[in-house]
SEPA-47403 format. One record per residue (C-alpha): residue in one letter; x, y, z. Coordinates in steps of 0.2 Angstrom, whole numbers, plus 5000, padded with zeros to 4 digits. Layout:
<sites>
AXYZ;...
</sites>
This chain:
<sites>
M500049995000;T500650164995;A500550315008;H499850475003;T500550635007;P499550735018;P498750895009;T499551065012;P498451155023;P497951325016;F498851425029;R500551355022;D500151395004;P501051544996;R499951564983;L498551604993;P498551804999;F498951825017;A497151865024;K496551685020;R497951595026;I497651685042;D495751645041;D496451475039;L497451465053;L496351555064;S495051415062;R496251285066;L496851355083;T495951295099;L495351455108;D496651415122;E497851425108;K497351575103;V497351655121;S499251605124;F499551705109;L499051865117;H500651875130;Q502251935122;F503051745123;A501751665112;P502151475112;A502351365101;V500851265093;E501851095090;R500350995083;L500251145068;G502151155067;V501851345071;A503451415080;A503551505096;F503451695094;R504051855104;T503552025100;G504852155105;Q506652185101;E507452355104;A508352425090;L508152615092;H510152645085;G510752475084;V510352295090;A510152315109;W510252215124;M510652065114;G512552065114;P513852155102;A513152245087;T513552405077;V513052545087;F512352705078;P512152875086;Q510752905097;A509052945090;V509053135094;G510753125084;L509953035069;G508653185069;A510053295070;T510753265054;W509153315045;N509353165032;P508153045030;E509052955016;L510352925028;V509152875042;R508452735029;R510252675027;V510552645045;G508752575047;E509152455033;A510952395043;V510052395058;S508652265051;K510152155042;E510952145059;V509352095067;R509251955055;A510951905056;M510951895076;R509351785076;A510151675062;R511251625079;D510251665093;E508351645092;R508051745105;V508451905093;G506551955088;L506052015071;N504652115079;V505652295082;W505152415095;S505852565086;P505752715083;T505252825095;V504052965087;N503653055103;L504053235100;L505353325110;R503953455118;H505153485133;P507153475135;L507053415152;W506253245148;G507253105153;R507153005137;N507453145126;E508853055118;E507552925111;G506553045100;Y507053145084;S506453305086;E505153435094;D504353455076;P503053335069;K503653355053;L505453325054;T505053185067;S503953105055;A505153115040;I506553045050;A505352895056;T504852875040;A506552845033;Y507052725048;T505452605047;L505752605028;G507452555030;L506952425045;R505552355033;G506552325018;E506152355000;H505252184995;P503352214992;T502852055002;Y504052015014;W504752125028;R506452115035;T505852165052;A504052245059;P504352415068;V503252465081;L503252655084;K503352695102;H502552785116;W500552815109;L500352945115;A500853115123;H502153055133;N503653175138;N503753135157;E504553005168;T503953085185;G502552985188;R502552925170;D501252785175;V499952885186;T499953065177;S499053125165;S499353225149;S497953375145;V498053365127;R496553485120;P496053455101;R497053555093;V498653505100;L497953335098;H497753345079;E499053475076;Y500453405085;D500553245096;L499653145082;R500553195067;A502153115068;F501252935070;R500052975057;E501253025044;T502352885047;V500952765047;E500252835031;A502052785025;G501552605025;A503052525033;V502452525052;A501952355057;G501052435075;V501352535090;M501552545107;P500352625120;A501252745134;Y501252715152;N500352885153;L498552935153;V497953045141;N496453165146;G496253065160;R496252885153;P497552765151;N498352745134;H498152565135;V496252595133;S496352745122;P494852755109;Y496052845098;L496652685094;R495352635085;E494552815082;H496252875072;L497652745070;R496752605064;T495952725050;W497752785043;T498052615034;D497252465027;E498652355036;E498352275051;L499252365064;L500052265079;V499752355096;C500852285109;S500752345127;D502452425136;A503252325149;G502052305165;A500752415158;P499352315159;S499552275177;N499652455181;L497852495175;V497452405191;D499052425202;S499652585202;E498252685192;H496752595200;Y495752645184;F494852475186;D494452365200;T495052185194;H496352135181;E495052035171;E494052195168;A495752305164;T496252155151;A494752155143;A494552345141;A496352355135;L496152205122;T494352285115;A495352445114;G496552395102;V498052305113;D498452135104;S500052075114;F500252095131;T502052135139;D501752085157;H502651975169;G504351945158;T504151775150;D502851705162;S501251705152;S500151635165;K499451785174;I498851875157;T498251705150;A497251685166;R496651865166;V495951835148;R495051675152;G494151755168;A493651885157;L492951775144;D492051665158;R491351835165;G490751885148;L491852035145;L492751975131;T492051855116;E493051745106;A492951855093;D493752005102;V495251875105;D495251825086;A495352015082;A497152025092;V497851855087;R497451895067;R498452065069;Q499851965077;L499851835064;S499851965049;V501452025056;R502151855058;F501651815039;R502351985034;L503951935041;G503951765030;E503851645046;F502751535036;D503651545021;P505451505024;H505851465008;H505151614999;D505651735013;P507151855003;H507851895021;A508151715029;G509951725022;T510351895028;G511951885036;E512752065035;F513452095054;D514752225059;T515152235040;P516552385034;A514952465026;H514152465044;R515652535051;A515752665038;L513952705038;A514152715058;Q515452845055;E514552945042;A513052955055;A514053005068;E514953145058;Q513353215049;A512353215067;V513853355074;V513153545076;L514153675075;L513353815087;R514553955087;N516253985079;D517454145080;G518554075067;V519553955078;L518953795070;P519353695058;L520853665068;A522653675057;P523553515057;D524953565067;T523953635082;R524453585100;I522753535107;A522353525127;V520953405126;V520053405143;G518353345152;L517353215159;L516753145143;A518553175134;D518952995135;E517252915135;C516152825123;K514552815132;L513152705129;D511152725134;W509952605140;Y509352555122;S511252525116;G511952365109;T513752305116;L515152415108;I516152305095;H517152455091;R517552615101;S518252775098;T518152925111;P518553105106;L520353085114;E520652935104;G519953025087;L521253185091;Y522553065095;E522452995078;R522053135068;F523353255075;G524653135084;A524853105101;E526253215104;R525253365098;V523753325111;E523753345132;F522353275142;A521553305158;E520153215163;G519553355177;V518953235188;D519453265208;R520653135213;V520253095230;L520452985246;L519052925257;K519652925276;T518652825290;S518552875306;G519752755312;G521052845303;T521252705288;Y520752735270;L519552645257;H520752525248;V520352435229;P521152255233;E522152205214;A520952135203;P521251955195;E521651945178;A519751915172;A519252075180;D518952155162;A517252085159;V516052195148;R514252225155;G512952165143;A514052065132;E513151905134;G511551985130;A509951975139;L508051975135;D507852085149;P509552175155;A508652235170;L508952075177;L510752085176;A511552055191;G513352135199;R514852065199;T515351965215;D516851865208;L517952015214;P518652075231;P517652195241;L518452355247;T519452365261;A520152495272;D522052505274;A523352635281;T523752705263;G521952685253;T521752705234;E521652865225;L519852865218;A519252985202;L517753075208;A516553135195;D514953225199;W513653235188;G512453345195;E510953335207;E512453295219;V512653115211;L514353045209;T515352915202;L517052835210;R518252755200;A519652655202;P521552695195;D521152535182;G519552615175;R518252515185;Y516952595195;L516352555211;S514852465212;V513752375224;A513052195220;E511652085227;D512552035243;G512852225248;F514652225246;L515752385237;R516852315224;A517752395209;S516952295196;A515952395184;D516552445165;R515452595166;P513852645174;G512252565170;G510852455172;W508852475176;V509452545192;V511152605192;Q512352525205;E513752655202;T513052815208;F513452885227;R513053045236;L514253135249;E513153195263;P513853315276;H513853245292;G514653325308;N516453365303;G516453225288;H515253155276;L514153005274;L514252915258;R512552855252;H512252735239;V510952785227;G510352625221;T509952545237;G509752705246;R510952645260;H512552715268;V514152645265;S514952555281;V516752485284;T516652295292;A517652155295;E517252065279;G517352225269;V516652385264;K514652355262;V513052445261;A512152425277;E510352495286;E511552535302;N513452595308;P513652705292;E515552765292;I515852945293;F517152985279;E518353125278;L518553185260;I520353215255;V520553295239;V522353255232;E522053345216;R520553465211;G520053435192;E520153625189;D521953625194;A522353465181;V521453565167;T522553715171;R524153625171;V523853565153;T522853705145;A524153845147;E525253805135;A524153745120;D523453825106;V521753775109;V520853685121;V519253575118;V518353555133;V517253395132;A515753395142;G513953315143;N513053195153;D513052995156;P511652905149;H511252815163;I511352955176;N510153115179;G509053125163;R508652935156;E507052825157;T506252845174;E506952995178;D506853175171;R508153335174;T507853455183;T508853595175;L509653645159;R511153695168;L512853585166;P513553495182;A514253615195;Q516053525192;Q515853525172;E515553725173;R517153745185;I518153635172;L517453755159;E517753885168;A519653845171;A519953805154;R519353985148;A520354065162;A522053985156;N521853995137;P520554105129;R520553995113;T519353865122;V518053755112;L516653675120;A516153505113;L514453445121;V514153275120;S512453255127;A510753175126;Y509753335127;P510053525126;Y510953635139;A510853805144;F512753885144;E513554065141;P514154045123;G514854215122;R516654185129;L517054045120;S517854025103;A516853885096;A515553785104;L514953595095;W513453485099;T513253305096;A512153165104;H513153005110;G513652955092;G513952785093;Q515552675090;A516252805080;A515852965090;G517652995093;T518352985077;A517053095069;L517053235081;A519053245078;R518753245059;V517453375061;L518653485074;A520053465060;G518853515045;D519053345036;V516953365037;S516153525037;P514853505050;A513153515045;G512053445058;R510553555063;L509753565079;P508153455082;Q507353555096;T507553735105;W509053775115;Y508353875128;A509254005137;D508753985154;D507553875165;A506354015166;D505953985148;L505253825151;P503453775156;D502953655169;L503453485161;L501653425163;D501053555153;Y500753475136;D499653635129;V501253675115;I499953825110;G499353895128;A501053875137;R502053955120;Q503253795120;T504353735106;Y505053825092;L503253835085;Y502553965098;F504054015110;E504054205109;G505854225120;A507454225113;P508154055113;L509954015116;F510053925099;P508553905088;F507653755080;G508653715064;H510253795070;G511853745064;L513453845055;S514553775043;Y516553805038;T515953885022;S514454015016;F512853995007;G511954094996;Y509954084993;A509054154980;D507754144965;L506254114976;T504654074967;V502954004971;A501553944961;V499953874968;E499153734957;D497653634960;D498053574978;L499953604980;A501053754983;R502753724972;V504053814980;S505853834972;F507453924974;T509053914972;V510653874985;T512453914980;N514053874990;T514854044990;G516453965001;E518053874997;T517453715006;T516453574999;A514953555013;D513353515015;E511953635018;V510253595026;A508953715017;Q507353735026;L505553815021;Y504453865033;T502853955034;R501754075045;A500154135043;V500154325042;D498554365050;P497654215057;S496054215067;V496754095080;T498554055088;R499653985074;P501453935074;R502754095074;R503653965062;E503053805055;L504353675046;L503553625028;A504853525021;H506853525021;R508353455010;R510053415015;L511153435000;T512953424997;L513853564985;A515653604978;P516253784980;G515553884968;E514153764966;K512353814963;R510953704965;E508953714963;V507853654978;S506053624973;F504553574986;D502853524982;V501953574997;P500253504999;L498953645005;S498453545018;A500153585026;F499253765029;T497853695038;F497453695056;W496253615068;D494653715070;V493653685085;A492153765080;R491853635065;G492753495073;G494053465059;R495353535047;R495253695040;L496153795028;E495953985033;P495954095017;G497154245017;A498954285016;Y500454165023;Y502254195024;L503454075016;L505054075023;V506653995018;G508353985025;A509753905036;S508653885052;S506953935059;E507754125063;D509054135051;V507854165035;R508554225020;L507054225008;R505554265011;T503654284999;T501854295004;V500654174994;T498754214995;L497854054997;D495954024996;G495053925008;D493553915020;P493154075030;A492854065048;A490954035054;P490254075069;R489853925080;P487953875079;V487753835097;L485853855097;R485853705086;R487253605090;G487753645108;L489553655114;A490753505118;A491653565133;V493353515127;D493053615109;F493653785118;D494653915111;E495453965126;Q495753895145;S496553945161;G496553845177;T495753685169;E496153505163;I495453385151;V494853215159;D493753065154;R492053075151;T491952885153;K493152745153;V492752705136;S492752875126;G492453045127;D493153215135;A492653325149;V493453475157;T493753515176;P494653645186;V496353585191;A496453515208;G494553565212;G494853735211;S494253855197;G494553875179;E493953985165;L493453905147;V493154035133;Y492354005116;R492554125104;A491054175089;C489554085097;D488054115086;F486454115096;G485454165081;A483654245084;G483954225103;S484154095116;T483054065132;G484053955142;V485653845145;T486053665150;V487453595155;E487853405157;V488853385174;A489553265186;G490453285203;E489953455212;G490153625210;T489653755200;V489653825181;E489454015179;V488954045160;S489154215154;L489254345139;A490554505139;G489754655150;A488354535158;P488054455174;P488354265175;T487154135174;V487654025189;L487153825188;T487453735203;L487753545208;D487353555227;T487453355229;A488753275223;T488453125209;A488752955213;G490252945205;P491353045191;Y490452975176;D488752985183;Y488153155173;T486653255177;T485953395167;L485653565177;D484553695168;A484453885169;P483554045160;F484854115148;A484554245135;A485654285120;Q485554325103;G486754355089;V488554325089;H489654325105;D491054265116;L490554145128;R491554125145;L491253975157;R491953975175;L492053815184;R492153805202;G492353635213;P492653465209;L491553465194;R491553395177;L490953465161;A490553365147;L489353475137;V488353645136;G486753665126;F485553795123;S483753805120;G482653955111;
</sites>
């Protein structure tokens, strides 16, 4: 008898469209199997030959957490290149390394959680390094390029599947899982949604990740915007992956739901498809889903919808067609091309902020390089492990010769003397002490433990001289002479064991706290003080040691010693991405840490030809006037030092541009939790002060001329063209920028708004035409009176130049559009959230499912203004839909208010009632509402 080969199931047939194949596979899965797919770690279904699958692989600027990989500049540095084509190539290289690494380590996932498209609204946000820009247009251009590179060019099969982070309005680490971003409709549509929308519409996005925070009182993981907006932007199935632990937060920290079954059901029906919670343990999530099914909170159809979206991504990744997957054999990893690209990206990210002519440096220049970051190549939480490494000092040695470069780090060299007269001592380490953090890779690097294989610190008669670096906020690191940082492992002992500060909870930071005539040394990670015991030096709850800090050499003295005889001093300052300003921790100031300011001042005092090179994840405020030159670059990855040295030497003319406003002072900043960029006049779009350096700023070693500006409006486009000429003597890149501004707007509009940009390379004397086709929709705004976008008729400036403030050409174009119309309040009433202006209020959730209401901040009082309300022939009454308790005062200019009072509190914040009162008005008026007390206002209506 001849055995028959069983027929190939339809889900395995590559000739069928994905939708039919997914239908077939879904029909073969049991309910329990489908439920198991809802956790981040979906198990295999062996009876069907379906492999296990993991959502999530960090790849923000290189493959992260999984061991050695090519490390590109931080995302904010990629944003500073203003070069989408370069960033597309970076995304392509990263995705190829993902594929190559997966071929040898199945833990490496193909669903990459990158890029981050949160707008850099506030420079004190701890995760500033992860975004591209404060501007939605630039952010979407860079993000689209990165996702196109990650996706690959094949029309059917994707190299990796990018997920955008973090949906939505997420710019604070302080209380990030419990704070609510109050986002008015204009800010929502004109600002926060735009970067997501334009990137999704470009067609290379597999999904999004909701953020930890709440928006308008509702957690992002149950946001109606996932359904109302996100899923309407594309015909592709989008996979929504929760952030880590966020599903549990709905109950545990946010207390938004009473039970985890309710919370899980709400998240799933809102649109979350994959739950990242409890690490690799899927049992809790699957139990919650089964509980929700049993209680009737979910249906099998709800589960099917989520599983379908996950399967759609898996099919696009070629999982079920291994013989047809064009990316299966990709093996490009740490190639010469990738190394060259990392250097090119680092070079293009350097921004020249100021230059009095000292740069570029002549080949025979004698250089003193100083500063805490001069001999560092810093990594951040989302970096891979370095294969190659280049520090500014190493780059300058290589470019100018070690004999022409002097170095002083500028740290304080100290001894810590105990109350018993001994000194902290670092024992000699065995030869195997040079292990690198993260070299082995980890699905969750937060779980990596400190080393216990090295001897703990002791105390002896001579002690060990330590390098003390103060990173601000009184947070310091202590480093042994061999370069290892003092760290605390799980056993509580202090060891010189870390190659760098790092980890989810950094174990290498301390605070010196004055105590009597000495200091206590507090370990920041554990919160405990350092104690000297017979077994060694450790942290403990009791018997803290009182230390005398003996400064052997001040950092400023070392700086002065090496700078006086140099032709030029290069001060390399900035931040450590794991300390003060990182995920979980916002900054508190724009200022440089005091120790670095002292180093800079010492260098300037010793040598007026001082260049400040800032290497940082975010902007700083400093006094540029006394500097010969200043540059900024984000932490530039593996080639950072080489790139900076080549820019200083003039091998490369700098052409990076600032992707966000650099403010001059902390006083220029709004509150970190104020998300109203319009009302608070935030970002270059609305800021009315004088910035330290404006959005789009960046100087060059040559000069450029702009001319021949023309504009023609045809159909739905404004065709803008002009010429750019290199009028200097150096081949260089220029970033030509086009902005607009409404001449006489009826509402507050941006001072400048980026419409388009282009980075181009020009030889000396070369002239090139630059043309942009700008859709007229780019000139629209969200009109709250009509609940949609509107092109306001009238004149618009078109501004062309080298930054948002360096305008070289301008013209005016008059556009036809839809004129403003009064609000027909007698017929339609008012949604409370559709105000034109407000003070003292915030937006909250009308229900747990959808809708908005407005309430006074902290139950106080607030005011709402609605312009041009049309009461027609006359109104006779007003109604308000409210919950809570308090009063609503309704008034027109010059008239006494009508007061509606809710004396008895409603049963809960979502239990609304309607109040009414006589109200006489006719014609068109501005309407003012004053809210008092812990009251939620949803709707206002008028009768006549």
